[in-house]
PyMOL Python script that loads the backbone (N, CA, C, O; Angstrom):
from pymol import cmd

cmd.read_pdbstr("""\
ATOM      1  N   UNK A   1     -11.057 -18.363  -9.412  1.00  0.00           N
ATOM      2  CA  UNK A   1     -11.040 -16.998  -8.728  1.00  0.00           C
ATOM      3  C   UNK A   1      -9.823 -16.221  -9.168  1.00  0.00           C
ATOM      4  O   UNK A   1      -9.890 -15.000  -9.313  1.00  0.00           O
ATOM      5  N   UNK A   2      -8.722 -16.891  -9.381  1.00  0.00           N
ATOM      6  CA  UNK A   2      -7.434 -16.153  -9.721  1.00  0.00           C
ATOM      7  C   UNK A   2      -7.668 -15.582 -11.167  1.00  0.00           C
ATOM      8  O   UNK A   2      -7.220 -14.479 -11.478  1.00  0.00           O
ATOM      9  N   UNK A   3      -8.314 -16.288 -11.956  1.00  0.00           N
ATOM     10  CA  UNK A   3      -8.604 -15.690 -13.380  1.00  0.00           C
ATOM     11  C   UNK A   3      -9.314 -14.397 -13.251  1.00  0.00           C
ATOM     12  O   UNK A   3      -8.918 -13.438 -13.914  1.00  0.00           O
ATOM     13  N   UNK A   4     -10.370 -14.282 -12.425  1.00  0.00           N
ATOM     14  CA  UNK A   4     -11.113 -13.158 -12.171  1.00  0.00           C
ATOM     15  C   UNK A   4     -10.218 -12.023 -11.718  1.00  0.00           C
ATOM     16  O   UNK A   4     -10.287 -10.891 -12.198  1.00  0.00           O
ATOM     17  N   UNK A   5      -9.365 -12.393 -10.757  1.00  0.00           N
ATOM     18  CA  UNK A   5      -8.446 -11.344 -10.093  1.00  0.00           C
ATOM     19  C   UNK A   5      -7.506 -10.755 -11.187  1.00  0.00           C
ATOM     20  O   UNK A   5      -7.211  -9.561 -11.211  1.00  0.00           O
ATOM     21  N   UNK A   6      -7.059 -11.657 -12.080  1.00  0.00           N
ATOM     22  CA  UNK A   6      -6.132 -11.172 -13.152  1.00  0.00           C
ATOM     23  C   UNK A   6      -6.865 -10.350 -14.010  1.00  0.00           C
ATOM     24  O   UNK A   6      -6.301  -9.340 -14.430  1.00  0.00           O
ATOM     25  N   UNK A   7      -8.158 -10.614 -14.394  1.00  0.00           N
ATOM     26  CA  UNK A   7      -8.888  -9.585 -15.347  1.00  0.00           C
ATOM     27  C   UNK A   7      -9.076  -8.287 -14.493  1.00  0.00           C
ATOM     28  O   UNK A   7      -8.921  -7.179 -15.005  1.00  0.00           O
ATOM     29  N   UNK A   8      -9.396  -8.442 -13.250  1.00  0.00           N
ATOM     30  CA  UNK A   8      -9.533  -7.119 -12.544  1.00  0.00           C
ATOM     31  C   UNK A   8      -8.308  -6.272 -12.600  1.00  0.00           C
ATOM     32  O   UNK A   8      -8.399  -5.055 -12.765  1.00  0.00           O
ATOM     33  N   UNK A   9      -7.117  -6.909 -12.462  1.00  0.00           N
ATOM     34  CA  UNK A   9      -5.814  -6.218 -12.403  1.00  0.00           C
ATOM     35  C   UNK A   9      -5.548  -5.600 -13.763  1.00  0.00           C
ATOM     36  O   UNK A   9      -5.020  -4.489 -13.816  1.00  0.00           O
ATOM     37  N   UNK A  10      -5.899  -6.285 -14.916  1.00  0.00           N
ATOM     38  CA  UNK A  10      -5.725  -5.758 -16.256  1.00  0.00           C
ATOM     39  C   UNK A  10      -6.632  -4.562 -16.448  1.00  0.00           C
ATOM     40  O   UNK A  10      -6.203  -3.553 -17.007  1.00  0.00           O
ATOM     41  N   UNK A  11      -7.864  -4.646 -16.003  1.00  0.00           N
ATOM     42  CA  UNK A  11      -8.928  -3.463 -16.151  1.00  0.00           C
ATOM     43  C   UNK A  11      -8.319  -2.371 -15.365  1.00  0.00           C
ATOM     44  O   UNK A  11      -8.196  -1.288 -15.936  1.00  0.00           O
ATOM     45  N   UNK A  12      -7.882  -2.499 -14.029  1.00  0.00           N
ATOM     46  CA  UNK A  12      -7.342  -1.583 -13.238  1.00  0.00           C
ATOM     47  C   UNK A  12      -6.189  -0.836 -13.852  1.00  0.00           C
ATOM     48  O   UNK A  12      -6.106   0.378 -13.665  1.00  0.00           O
ATOM     49  N   UNK A  13      -5.238  -1.515 -14.617  1.00  0.00           N
ATOM     50  CA  UNK A  13      -4.150  -0.911 -15.266  1.00  0.00           C
ATOM     51  C   UNK A  13      -4.703  -0.086 -16.442  1.00  0.00           C
ATOM     52  O   UNK A  13      -4.205   1.013 -16.686  1.00  0.00           O
ATOM     53  N   UNK A  14      -5.612  -0.526 -17.104  1.00  0.00           N
ATOM     54  CA  UNK A  14      -6.187   0.207 -18.232  1.00  0.00           C
ATOM     55  C   UNK A  14      -6.895   1.612 -17.622  1.00  0.00           C
ATOM     56  O   UNK A  14      -6.760   2.717 -18.147  1.00  0.00           O
ATOM     57  N   UNK A  15      -7.548   1.384 -16.607  1.00  0.00           N
ATOM     58  CA  UNK A  15      -8.146   2.566 -16.020  1.00  0.00           C
ATOM     59  C   UNK A  15      -7.091   3.628 -15.562  1.00  0.00           C
ATOM     60  O   UNK A  15      -7.281   4.826 -15.773  1.00  0.00           O
ATOM     61  N   UNK A  16      -6.084   3.202 -14.990  1.00  0.00           N
ATOM     62  CA  UNK A  16      -5.076   4.091 -14.660  1.00  0.00           C
ATOM     63  C   UNK A  16      -4.324   4.680 -15.870  1.00  0.00           C
ATOM     64  O   UNK A  16      -3.890   5.830 -15.796  1.00  0.00           O
ATOM     65  N   UNK A  17      -4.176   4.041 -16.824  1.00  0.00           N
ATOM     66  CA  UNK A  17      -3.736   4.566 -18.088  1.00  0.00           C
ATOM     67  C   UNK A  17      -4.538   5.701 -18.614  1.00  0.00           C
ATOM     68  O   UNK A  17      -4.005   6.770 -18.911  1.00  0.00           O
ATOM     69  N   UNK A  18      -5.958   5.458 -18.747  1.00  0.00           N
ATOM     70  CA  UNK A  18      -6.905   6.347 -19.169  1.00  0.00           C
ATOM     71  C   UNK A  18      -6.962   7.558 -18.303  1.00  0.00           C
ATOM     72  O   UNK A  18      -7.147   8.650 -18.841  1.00  0.00           O
ATOM     73  N   UNK A  19      -6.811   7.461 -16.929  1.00  0.00           N
ATOM     74  CA  UNK A  19      -6.707   8.599 -16.065  1.00  0.00           C
ATOM     75  C   UNK A  19      -5.596   9.460 -16.250  1.00  0.00           C
ATOM     76  O   UNK A  19      -5.731  10.684 -16.247  1.00  0.00           O
ATOM     77  N   UNK A  20      -4.390   8.833 -16.428  1.00  0.00           N
ATOM     78  CA  UNK A  20      -3.225   9.741 -16.687  1.00  0.00           C
ATOM     79  C   UNK A  20      -3.249  10.462 -18.071  1.00  0.00           C
ATOM     80  O   UNK A  20      -2.834  11.616 -18.177  1.00  0.00           O
ATOM     81  N   UNK A  21      -3.722   9.789 -19.084  1.00  0.00           N
ATOM     82  CA  UNK A  21      -3.960  10.452 -20.355  1.00  0.00           C
ATOM     83  C   UNK A  21      -4.970  11.475 -20.241  1.00  0.00           C
ATOM     84  O   UNK A  21      -4.790  12.569 -20.775  1.00  0.00           O
ATOM     85  N   UNK A  22      -6.014  11.214 -19.591  1.00  0.00           N
ATOM     86  CA  UNK A  22      -7.151  12.369 -19.433  1.00  0.00           C
ATOM     87  C   UNK A  22      -6.640  13.595 -18.593  1.00  0.00           C
ATOM     88  O   UNK A  22      -7.011  14.749 -18.804  1.00  0.00           O
ATOM     89  N   UNK A  23      -5.842  13.258 -17.721  1.00  0.00           N
ATOM     90  CA  UNK A  23      -5.318  14.343 -16.881  1.00  0.00           C
ATOM     91  C   UNK A  23      -4.252  15.268 -17.859  1.00  0.00           C
ATOM     92  O   UNK A  23      -4.249  16.497 -17.783  1.00  0.00           O
ATOM     93  N   UNK A  24      -3.529  14.662 -18.602  1.00  0.00           N
ATOM     94  CA  UNK A  24      -2.721  15.413 -19.417  1.00  0.00           C
ATOM     95  C   UNK A  24      -3.464  16.218 -20.654  1.00  0.00           C
ATOM     96  O   UNK A  24      -3.025  17.271 -21.118  1.00  0.00           O
ATOM     97  N   UNK A  25      -4.541  15.619 -21.065  1.00  0.00           N
ATOM     98  CA  UNK A  25      -5.347  16.353 -22.096  1.00  0.00           C
ATOM     99  C   UNK A  25      -6.115  17.442 -21.463  1.00  0.00           C
ATOM    100  O   UNK A  25      -6.315  18.469 -22.112  1.00  0.00           O
ATOM    101  N   UNK A  26      -6.591  17.313 -20.188  1.00  0.00           N
ATOM    102  CA  UNK A  26      -7.487  18.355 -19.567  1.00  0.00           C
ATOM    103  C   UNK A  26      -6.507  19.501 -19.213  1.00  0.00           C
ATOM    104  O   UNK A  26      -6.856  20.667 -19.394  1.00  0.00           O
ATOM    105  N   UNK A  27      -5.277  19.189 -18.707  1.00  0.00           N
ATOM    106  CA  UNK A  27      -4.444  20.194 -18.421  1.00  0.00           C
ATOM    107  C   UNK A  27      -4.047  21.073 -19.539  1.00  0.00           C
ATOM    108  O   UNK A  27      -4.025  22.303 -19.508  1.00  0.00           O
ATOM    109  N   UNK A  28      -3.706  20.233 -20.627  1.00  0.00           N
ATOM    110  CA  UNK A  28      -3.357  20.993 -21.904  1.00  0.00           C
ATOM    111  C   UNK A  28      -4.445  21.792 -22.568  1.00  0.00           C
ATOM    112  O   UNK A  28      -4.189  22.825 -23.187  1.00  0.00           O
ATOM    113  N   UNK A  29      -5.727  21.281 -22.428  1.00  0.00           N
ATOM    114  CA  UNK A  29      -6.758  22.182 -23.001  1.00  0.00           C
ATOM    115  C   UNK A  29      -7.097  23.291 -22.203  1.00  0.00           C
ATOM    116  O   UNK A  29      -7.494  24.325 -22.741  1.00  0.00           O
ATOM    117  N   UNK A  30      -6.968  23.179 -20.772  1.00  0.00           N
ATOM    118  CA  UNK A  30      -7.131  24.282 -19.962  1.00  0.00           C
ATOM    119  C   UNK A  30      -6.012  25.324 -20.148  1.00  0.00           C
ATOM    120  O   UNK A  30      -6.274  26.522 -20.051  1.00  0.00           O
ATOM    121  N   UNK A  31      -4.798  24.894 -20.409  1.00  0.00           N
ATOM    122  CA  UNK A  31      -3.756  25.843 -20.495  1.00  0.00           C
ATOM    123  C   UNK A  31      -3.894  26.641 -21.918  1.00  0.00           C
ATOM    124  O   UNK A  31      -3.530  27.814 -22.001  1.00  0.00           O
ATOM    125  N   UNK A  32      -4.423  25.957 -22.992  1.00  0.00           N
ATOM    126  CA  UNK A  32      -4.666  26.639 -24.214  1.00  0.00           C
ATOM    127  C   UNK A  32      -5.822  27.742 -23.995  1.00  0.00           C
ATOM    128  O   UNK A  32      -5.786  28.842 -24.548  1.00  0.00           O
ATOM    129  N   UNK A  33      -6.768  27.359 -23.197  1.00  0.00           N
ATOM    130  CA  UNK A  33      -7.837  28.285 -22.843  1.00  0.00           C
ATOM    131  C   UNK A  33      -7.399  29.492 -22.152  1.00  0.00           C
ATOM    132  O   UNK A  33      -7.723  30.641 -22.452  1.00  0.00           O
ATOM    133  N   UNK A  34      -6.604  29.115 -21.163  1.00  0.00           N
ATOM    134  CA  UNK A  34      -6.124  30.191 -20.146  1.00  0.00           C
ATOM    135  C   UNK A  34      -5.160  31.192 -20.829  1.00  0.00           C
ATOM    136  O   UNK A  34      -5.318  32.412 -20.787  1.00  0.00           O
ATOM    137  N   UNK A  35      -4.089  30.523 -21.497  1.00  0.00           N
ATOM    138  CA  UNK A  35      -3.124  31.473 -22.012  1.00  0.00           C
ATOM    139  C   UNK A  35      -3.428  32.154 -23.276  1.00  0.00           C
ATOM    140  O   UNK A  35      -2.727  33.091 -23.658  1.00  0.00           O
ATOM    141  N   UNK A  36      -4.433  31.731 -23.941  1.00  0.00           N
ATOM    142  CA  UNK A  36      -4.757  32.446 -25.156  1.00  0.00           C
ATOM    143  C   UNK A  36      -6.026  33.492 -24.820  1.00  0.00           C
ATOM    144  O   UNK A  36      -6.529  34.215 -25.680  1.00  0.00           O
ATOM    145  N   UNK A  37      -6.407  33.449 -23.568  1.00  0.00           N
ATOM    146  CA  UNK A  37      -7.307  34.328 -22.985  1.00  0.00           C
ATOM    147  C   UNK A  37      -8.752  34.129 -23.730  1.00  0.00           C
ATOM    148  O   UNK A  37      -9.512  35.091 -23.836  1.00  0.00           O
ATOM    149  N   UNK A  38      -9.047  33.019 -24.169  1.00  0.00           N
ATOM    150  CA  UNK A  38     -10.288  32.703 -24.854  1.00  0.00           C
ATOM    151  C   UNK A  38     -11.324  32.714 -23.632  1.00  0.00           C
ATOM    152  O   UNK A  38     -12.325  33.430 -23.622  1.00  0.00           O
ATOM    153  N   UNK A  39     -11.002  31.928 -22.710  1.00  0.00           N
ATOM    154  CA  UNK A  39     -12.063  31.813 -21.575  1.00  0.00           C
ATOM    155  C   UNK A  39     -11.038  31.500 -20.205  1.00  0.00           C
ATOM    156  O   UNK A  39     -10.836  30.352 -19.808  1.00  0.00           O
ATOM    157  N   UNK A  40     -10.550  32.484 -19.686  1.00  0.00           N
ATOM    158  CA  UNK A  40      -9.641  32.399 -18.660  1.00  0.00           C
ATOM    159  C   UNK A  40     -10.059  31.552 -17.381  1.00  0.00           C
ATOM    160  O   UNK A  40      -9.335  30.743 -16.801  1.00  0.00           O
ATOM    161  N   UNK A  41     -11.369  31.892 -17.052  1.00  0.00           N
ATOM    162  CA  UNK A  41     -11.890  31.172 -15.791  1.00  0.00           C
ATOM    163  C   UNK A  41     -11.993  29.621 -16.055  1.00  0.00           C
ATOM    164  O   UNK A  41     -11.611  28.792 -15.229  1.00  0.00           O
ATOM    165  N   UNK A  42     -12.500  29.326 -17.181  1.00  0.00           N
ATOM    166  CA  UNK A  42     -12.736  27.885 -17.401  1.00  0.00           C
ATOM    167  C   UNK A  42     -11.290  27.231 -17.674  1.00  0.00           C
ATOM    168  O   UNK A  42     -11.060  26.098 -17.250  1.00  0.00           O
ATOM    169  N   UNK A  43     -10.410  27.887 -18.321  1.00  0.00           N
ATOM    170  CA  UNK A  43      -9.066  27.371 -18.565  1.00  0.00           C
ATOM    171  C   UNK A  43      -8.291  27.123 -17.185  1.00  0.00           C
ATOM    172  O   UNK A  43      -7.593  26.117 -17.057  1.00  0.00           O
ATOM    173  N   UNK A  44      -8.419  28.000 -16.223  1.00  0.00           N
ATOM    174  CA  UNK A  44      -7.778  27.856 -15.023  1.00  0.00           C
ATOM    175  C   UNK A  44      -8.481  26.750 -14.269  1.00  0.00           C
ATOM    176  O   UNK A  44      -7.828  25.971 -13.575  1.00  0.00           O
ATOM    177  N   UNK A  45      -9.655  26.670 -14.374  1.00  0.00           N
ATOM    178  CA  UNK A  45     -10.428  25.516 -13.722  1.00  0.00           C
ATOM    179  C   UNK A  45     -10.038  24.221 -14.330  1.00  0.00           C
ATOM    180  O   UNK A  45      -9.945  23.236 -13.597  1.00  0.00           O
ATOM    181  N   UNK A  46      -9.804  24.129 -15.594  1.00  0.00           N
ATOM    182  CA  UNK A  46      -9.426  22.810 -16.256  1.00  0.00           C
ATOM    183  C   UNK A  46      -8.062  22.489 -15.776  1.00  0.00           C
ATOM    184  O   UNK A  46      -7.809  21.314 -15.511  1.00  0.00           O
ATOM    185  N   UNK A  47      -7.156  23.405 -15.634  1.00  0.00           N
ATOM    186  CA  UNK A  47      -5.838  23.186 -15.394  1.00  0.00           C
ATOM    187  C   UNK A  47      -5.736  22.571 -13.951  1.00  0.00           C
ATOM    188  O   UNK A  47      -5.095  21.560 -13.665  1.00  0.00           O
ATOM    189  N   UNK A  48      -6.450  23.321 -13.114  1.00  0.00           N
ATOM    190  CA  UNK A  48      -6.448  22.863 -11.683  1.00  0.00           C
ATOM    191  C   UNK A  48      -7.182  21.543 -11.471  1.00  0.00           C
ATOM    192  O   UNK A  48      -6.808  20.737 -10.618  1.00  0.00           O
ATOM    193  N   UNK A  49      -8.182  21.346 -12.226  1.00  0.00           N
ATOM    194  CA  UNK A  49      -8.855  20.065 -12.248  1.00  0.00           C
ATOM    195  C   UNK A  49      -8.052  18.830 -12.752  1.00  0.00           C
ATOM    196  O   UNK A  49      -8.099  17.721 -12.221  1.00  0.00           O
ATOM    197  N   UNK A  50      -7.281  19.171 -13.886  1.00  0.00           N
ATOM    198  CA  UNK A  50      -6.369  18.054 -14.462  1.00  0.00           C
ATOM    199  C   UNK A  50      -5.377  17.805 -13.380  1.00  0.00           C
ATOM    200  O   UNK A  50      -5.087  16.635 -13.133  1.00  0.00           O
ATOM    201  N   UNK A  51      -4.793  18.824 -12.670  1.00  0.00           N
ATOM    202  CA  UNK A  51      -3.751  18.485 -11.915  1.00  0.00           C
ATOM    203  C   UNK A  51      -4.409  17.670 -10.611  1.00  0.00           C
ATOM    204  O   UNK A  51      -3.803  16.710 -10.136  1.00  0.00           O
ATOM    205  N   UNK A  52      -5.404  18.017 -10.185  1.00  0.00           N
ATOM    206  CA  UNK A  52      -6.170  17.216  -9.125  1.00  0.00           C
ATOM    207  C   UNK A  52      -6.394  15.663  -9.549  1.00  0.00           C
ATOM    208  O   UNK A  52      -6.109  14.713  -8.820  1.00  0.00           O
ATOM    209  N   UNK A  53      -6.944  15.567 -10.830  1.00  0.00           N
ATOM    210  CA  UNK A  53      -7.078  14.411 -11.475  1.00  0.00           C
ATOM    211  C   UNK A  53      -5.740  13.432 -11.434  1.00  0.00           C
ATOM    212  O   UNK A  53      -5.846  12.246 -11.119  1.00  0.00           O
ATOM    213  N   UNK A  54      -4.547  14.004 -11.763  1.00  0.00           N
ATOM    214  CA  UNK A  54      -3.371  13.434 -11.815  1.00  0.00           C
ATOM    215  C   UNK A  54      -2.852  13.001 -10.371  1.00  0.00           C
ATOM    216  O   UNK A  54      -2.262  11.945 -10.147  1.00  0.00           O
ATOM    217  N   UNK A  55      -3.139  13.903  -9.498  1.00  0.00           N
ATOM    218  CA  UNK A  55      -2.769  13.586  -8.086  1.00  0.00           C
ATOM    219  C   UNK A  55      -3.576  12.372  -7.628  1.00  0.00           C
ATOM    220  O   UNK A  55      -3.013  11.447  -7.044  1.00  0.00           O
ATOM    221  N   UNK A  56      -4.875  12.362  -7.882  1.00  0.00           N
ATOM    222  CA  UNK A  56      -5.759  11.195  -7.512  1.00  0.00           C
ATOM    223  C   UNK A  56      -5.243   9.877  -8.134  1.00  0.00           C
ATOM    224  O   UNK A  56      -5.114   8.828  -7.502  1.00  0.00           O
ATOM    225  N   UNK A  57      -4.963  10.050  -9.451  1.00  0.00           N
ATOM    226  CA  UNK A  57      -4.466   8.800 -10.212  1.00  0.00           C
ATOM    227  C   UNK A  57      -3.112   8.223  -9.640  1.00  0.00           C
ATOM    228  O   UNK A  57      -2.859   7.022  -9.540  1.00  0.00           O
ATOM    229  N   UNK A  58      -2.300   9.238  -9.289  1.00  0.00           N
ATOM    230  CA  UNK A  58      -0.962   8.799  -8.735  1.00  0.00           C
ATOM    231  C   UNK A  58      -1.179   8.146  -7.328  1.00  0.00           C
ATOM    232  O   UNK A  58      -0.472   7.193  -7.001  1.00  0.00           O
ATOM    233  N   UNK A  59      -2.053   8.593  -6.567  1.00  0.00           N
ATOM    234  CA  UNK A  59      -2.451   8.051  -5.216  1.00  0.00           C
ATOM    235  C   UNK A  59      -2.866   6.638  -5.497  1.00  0.00           C
ATOM    236  O   UNK A  59      -2.385   5.761  -4.780  1.00  0.00           O
ATOM    237  N   UNK A  60      -3.710   6.308  -6.466  1.00  0.00           N
ATOM    238  CA  UNK A  60      -4.102   4.963  -6.721  1.00  0.00           C
ATOM    239  C   UNK A  60      -3.019   4.108  -7.375  1.00  0.00           C
ATOM    240  O   UNK A  60      -3.095   2.879  -7.352  1.00  0.00           O
ATOM    241  N   UNK A  61      -1.957   4.796  -7.989  1.00  0.00           N
ATOM    242  CA  UNK A  61      -0.859   4.070  -8.466  1.00  0.00           C
ATOM    243  C   UNK A  61       0.011   3.586  -7.245  1.00  0.00           C
ATOM    244  O   UNK A  61       0.466   2.446  -7.158  1.00  0.00           O
ATOM    245  N   UNK A  62       0.186   4.563  -6.333  1.00  0.00           N
ATOM    246  CA  UNK A  62       1.115   4.242  -5.101  1.00  0.00           C
ATOM    247  C   UNK A  62       0.407   3.311  -4.158  1.00  0.00           C
ATOM    248  O   UNK A  62       1.071   2.427  -3.617  1.00  0.00           O
ATOM    249  N   UNK A  63      -0.875   3.424  -3.912  1.00  0.00           N
ATOM    250  CA  UNK A  63      -1.631   2.556  -3.079  1.00  0.00           C
ATOM    251  C   UNK A  63      -2.790   1.836  -3.811  1.00  0.00           C
ATOM    252  O   UNK A  63      -3.950   2.208  -3.635  1.00  0.00           O
ATOM    253  N   UNK A  64      -2.476   0.787  -4.645  1.00  0.00           N
ATOM    254  CA  UNK A  64      -3.538   0.114  -5.271  1.00  0.00           C
ATOM    255  C   UNK A  64      -4.507  -0.746  -4.540  1.00  0.00           C
ATOM    256  O   UNK A  64      -4.128  -1.119  -3.430  1.00  0.00           O
ATOM    257  N   UNK A  65      -5.567  -1.096  -4.901  1.00  0.00           N
ATOM    258  CA  UNK A  65      -6.454  -1.976  -4.055  1.00  0.00           C
ATOM    259  C   UNK A  65      -5.908  -3.344  -3.886  1.00  0.00           C
ATOM    260  O   UNK A  65      -4.977  -3.731  -4.592  1.00  0.00           O
ATOM    261  N   UNK A  66      -6.411  -4.034  -3.045  1.00  0.00           N
ATOM    262  CA  UNK A  66      -5.986  -5.436  -2.730  1.00  0.00           C
ATOM    263  C   UNK A  66      -5.942  -6.296  -3.964  1.00  0.00           C
ATOM    264  O   UNK A  66      -4.965  -7.027  -4.123  1.00  0.00           O
ATOM    265  N   UNK A  67      -6.866  -6.277  -4.807  1.00  0.00           N
ATOM    266  CA  UNK A  67      -6.937  -7.281  -5.912  1.00  0.00           C
ATOM    267  C   UNK A  67      -5.713  -7.047  -6.859  1.00  0.00           C
ATOM    268  O   UNK A  67      -5.295  -7.965  -7.565  1.00  0.00           O
ATOM    269  N   UNK A  68      -5.196  -5.911  -6.863  1.00  0.00           N
ATOM    270  CA  UNK A  68      -4.086  -5.508  -7.692  1.00  0.00           C
ATOM    271  C   UNK A  68      -2.751  -6.077  -7.247  1.00  0.00           C
ATOM    272  O   UNK A  68      -1.931  -6.485  -8.069  1.00  0.00           O
ATOM    273  N   UNK A  69      -2.559  -6.098  -6.052  1.00  0.00           N
ATOM    274  CA  UNK A  69      -1.409  -6.382  -5.363  1.00  0.00           C
ATOM    275  C   UNK A  69      -1.307  -7.834  -5.046  1.00  0.00           C
ATOM    276  O   UNK A  69      -0.244  -8.325  -4.666  1.00  0.00           O
ATOM    277  N   UNK A  70      -2.516  -8.599  -5.212  1.00  0.00           N
ATOM    278  CA  UNK A  70      -2.528  -9.915  -4.911  1.00  0.00           C
ATOM    279  C   UNK A  70      -2.838 -10.266  -3.692  1.00  0.00           C
ATOM    280  O   UNK A  70      -2.859 -11.457  -3.380  1.00  0.00           O
TER     281      UNK A  70
END
""", "prot")
cmd.dss("prot")
cmd.show_as("cartoon", "prot")
cmd.util.cbc("prot")
cmd.orient("prot")
């Protein structure tokens, strides 16, 4: 059982990493669209969506599920 929990914890860490990288990429892409005035509405939405994604990921970093904390 402990082996399975270890695998879950490793998968959880990877998902947190993917979420953090995704948030940065989404904010960067949105900022490019917004500030180059290619598509202001979509760029603004991507920036705010990326910020929201970063906040949600940080919430799960601060308060991880029980299988991560042991």
